[in-house]
C-alpha positions as CSV (number, residue, x, y, z in Angstrom):
1,M,-36.8,-87.4,12.2
2,I,-34.1,-85.3,10.9
3,K,-31.4,-86.6,8.6
4,I,-28.1,-84.9,8.3
5,N,-25.8,-85.9,5.4
6,L,-22.2,-85.4,6.4
7,A,-20.8,-86.9,3.3
8,P,-19.1,-84.8,0.7
9,P,-21.3,-83.8,-2.1
10,T,-21.1,-85.8,-5.2
11,T,-20.8,-84.1,-8.5
12,K,-23.3,-85.0,-11.0
13,A,-22.8,-84.4,-14.7
14,R,-25.1,-81.7,-15.8
15,A,-27.3,-82.5,-18.6
16,A,-27.0,-80.0,-21.4
17,A,-30.1,-78.4,-22.6
18,P,-31.3,-80.3,-25.7
19,G,-30.2,-78.6,-29.0
20,V,-28.2,-75.7,-27.4
21,D,-24.4,-76.0,-27.7
22,L,-22.7,-72.7,-26.8
23,A,-19.4,-73.6,-28.5
24,L,-21.3,-74.2,-31.7
25,I,-23.1,-70.8,-31.3
26,F,-19.9,-68.9,-30.7
27,G,-18.1,-70.7,-33.4
28,A,-20.9,-69.8,-35.9
29,L,-20.8,-66.2,-34.7
30,A,-17.0,-66.1,-35.2
31,V,-17.3,-67.5,-38.7
32,L,-20.0,-65.1,-39.5
33,A,-17.9,-62.1,-38.2
34,V,-14.9,-63.3,-40.3
35,V,-17.2,-63.6,-43.4
36,L,-18.7,-60.1,-42.8
37,V,-15.2,-58.5,-42.2
38,G,-13.9,-60.2,-45.3
39,G,-16.8,-59.1,-47.4
40,Y,-16.5,-55.5,-46.2
41,W,-12.7,-55.6,-47.0
42,W,-13.4,-57.1,-50.4
43,K,-16.0,-54.3,-51.1
44,L,-13.6,-51.6,-50.0
45,S,-10.8,-53.1,-52.1
46,S,-13.0,-53.3,-55.2
47,D,-14.2,-49.7,-54.6
48,T,-10.6,-48.5,-54.3
49,A,-9.6,-50.3,-57.5
50,G,-12.7,-48.8,-59.3
51,L,-11.9,-45.3,-58.0
52,G,-8.2,-45.7,-59.1
53,A,-9.4,-46.7,-62.6
54,Q,-11.7,-43.7,-62.7
55,I,-8.8,-41.4,-61.6
56,E,-6.6,-42.8,-64.3
57,Q,-9.3,-42.5,-66.9
58,S,-10.0,-38.9,-65.8
59,Q,-6.3,-38.0,-66.1
60,K,-6.2,-39.4,-69.6
61,E,-9.3,-37.4,-70.5
62,L,-7.8,-34.3,-69.0
63,K,-4.6,-34.7,-71.1
64,R,-6.8,-35.3,-74.1
65,L,-8.9,-32.2,-73.4
66,A,-6.0,-29.8,-72.5
67,P,-5.4,-28.7,-76.1
68,V,-9.2,-28.2,-76.6
69,I,-9.3,-26.1,-73.4
70,A,-6.3,-24.1,-74.6
71,E,-7.9,-23.5,-77.9
72,G,-11.2,-22.4,-76.3
73,E,-9.3,-20.0,-74.1
74,K,-7.5,-18.6,-77.1
75,Y,-10.9,-18.1,-78.9
76,R,-12.3,-16.4,-75.7
77,Q,-9.3,-14.0,-75.7
78,E,-9.8,-13.2,-79.4
79,K,-13.5,-12.6,-78.8
80,E,-12.8,-10.1,-76.0
81,D,-10.2,-8.4,-78.2
82,L,-12.7,-8.1,-81.1
83,E,-15.4,-6.8,-78.7
84,R,-13.1,-4.1,-77.5
85,R,-12.2,-3.1,-81.0
86,I,-15.9,-3.1,-82.0
87,N,-16.7,-0.9,-79.0
88,A,-13.9,1.5,-80.0
89,I,-15.1,1.7,-83.6
90,E,-18.7,2.4,-82.4
91,V,-17.5,5.2,-80.1
92,V,-15.5,6.7,-83.0
93,A,-18.5,6.4,-85.3
94,R,-20.8,8.0,-82.8
95,N,-18.4,10.9,-82.2
96,Q,-17.3,11.2,-85.8
97,A,-19.6,14.1,-86.5
98,R,-18.6,16.1,-83.4
99,P,-15.3,17.5,-84.8
100,T,-17.1,18.6,-87.9
101,Y,-19.8,20.4,-85.9
102,L,-17.1,21.8,-83.6
103,L,-14.9,23.3,-86.4
104,D,-18.0,24.6,-88.3
105,S,-19.2,26.3,-85.1
106,I,-15.8,27.8,-84.5
107,A,-15.4,29.0,-88.0
108,D,-18.6,31.0,-87.7
109,M,-17.4,32.7,-84.5
110,V,-13.9,33.9,-85.7
111,P,-13.8,37.7,-86.5
112,P,-11.8,38.9,-89.5
113,D,-8.7,40.2,-87.5
114,L,-8.2,37.0,-85.5
115,W,-6.9,33.6,-86.4
116,L,-6.6,30.3,-84.5
117,T,-3.3,28.4,-84.2
118,K,-4.4,25.6,-82.0
119,V,-7.7,23.8,-81.2
120,E,-7.4,21.1,-78.5
121,E,-10.1,19.1,-76.7
122,K,-9.4,17.0,-73.6
123,T,-12.2,15.5,-71.5
124,Q,-14.9,17.9,-72.8
125,Q,-12.6,20.9,-72.1
126,L,-11.8,22.8,-75.3
127,R,-8.7,25.1,-75.5
128,L,-8.5,27.6,-78.4
129,A,-5.2,29.4,-79.0
130,G,-4.5,32.0,-81.6
131,T,-3.4,35.5,-82.5
132,S,-5.2,38.8,-83.1
133,Y,-4.2,42.3,-84.2
134,T,-6.6,43.9,-81.7
135,S,-8.0,43.2,-78.3
136,V,-11.4,44.2,-79.7
137,A,-11.3,41.2,-82.1
138,L,-10.5,38.9,-79.1
139,A,-13.4,40.4,-77.1
140,D,-15.7,39.9,-80.1
141,F,-14.5,36.3,-80.5
142,M,-15.3,35.5,-76.9
143,A,-18.7,37.3,-77.1
144,N,-19.5,35.3,-80.2
145,L,-18.6,32.0,-78.5
146,K,-20.9,32.9,-75.5
147,A,-23.7,34.1,-77.7
148,S,-23.8,31.0,-79.9
149,G,-25.2,28.8,-77.1
150,K,-22.9,25.9,-78.1
151,F,-20.0,27.0,-76.1
152,K,-20.3,27.1,-72.3
153,E,-18.0,28.5,-69.6
154,V,-15.9,30.7,-72.0
155,D,-12.8,32.0,-70.1
156,L,-9.7,33.8,-71.2
157,V,-6.8,31.8,-69.8
158,E,-3.9,33.8,-71.2
159,S,-3.4,37.0,-73.3
160,R,0.0,38.5,-74.2
161,Q,0.9,41.4,-76.5
162,D,4.3,41.3,-78.2
163,L,5.5,45.0,-78.1
164,S,8.7,44.2,-80.0
165,K,7.0,43.3,-83.2
166,S,5.3,45.6,-85.6
167,P,2.3,45.3,-86.0
168,R,1.8,44.4,-82.4
169,T,-0.1,41.1,-82.1
170,I,-1.9,39.6,-79.2
171,T,-1.5,35.9,-78.5
172,F,-4.3,34.3,-76.5
173,E,-5.7,31.1,-75.1
174,V,-9.4,30.6,-74.4
175,S,-11.0,27.7,-72.6
176,C,-14.6,26.6,-72.9
177,Q,-16.9,23.6,-73.2
178,F,-18.5,22.6,-76.5
179,E,-22.0,21.1,-76.4
180,I,-23.9,20.0,-79.4
């Protein structure tokens, strides 16, 4: 036999699973989330306060060290200035003998009828200016310079004879390089 039930279904209260209450689980998760967010906020807040204190302390330290840094910079500038001065003194001391050798060498080359009025050295180029009674004395002077081996590239830059004066003199300028 077949039974058909045409009556409306009756609702039966469902029995909850023993020990599992979803409201309690979600409530615990919400409390846990609030505690975690609060803890994270507290950590960030304390980190911010700590960093602010470090910044303040660093600024105080910077203000305290500013005069020390300025003094150190002053000493560094003075040191560089002294080093430049020492280098200049060393260069002068090394080249101190050069003028003596130069003038001694020139003195040996000057013939009797010739005298020098100007000796100038710029960037290893030596310019000798003077006066002579004869062109032979000037030629002898230039030959002596070349023959010495100490003077290189001896050239006559200018030579003039003053015809209005008596005795007639020759003014000249010679360029060369002096090597020790």
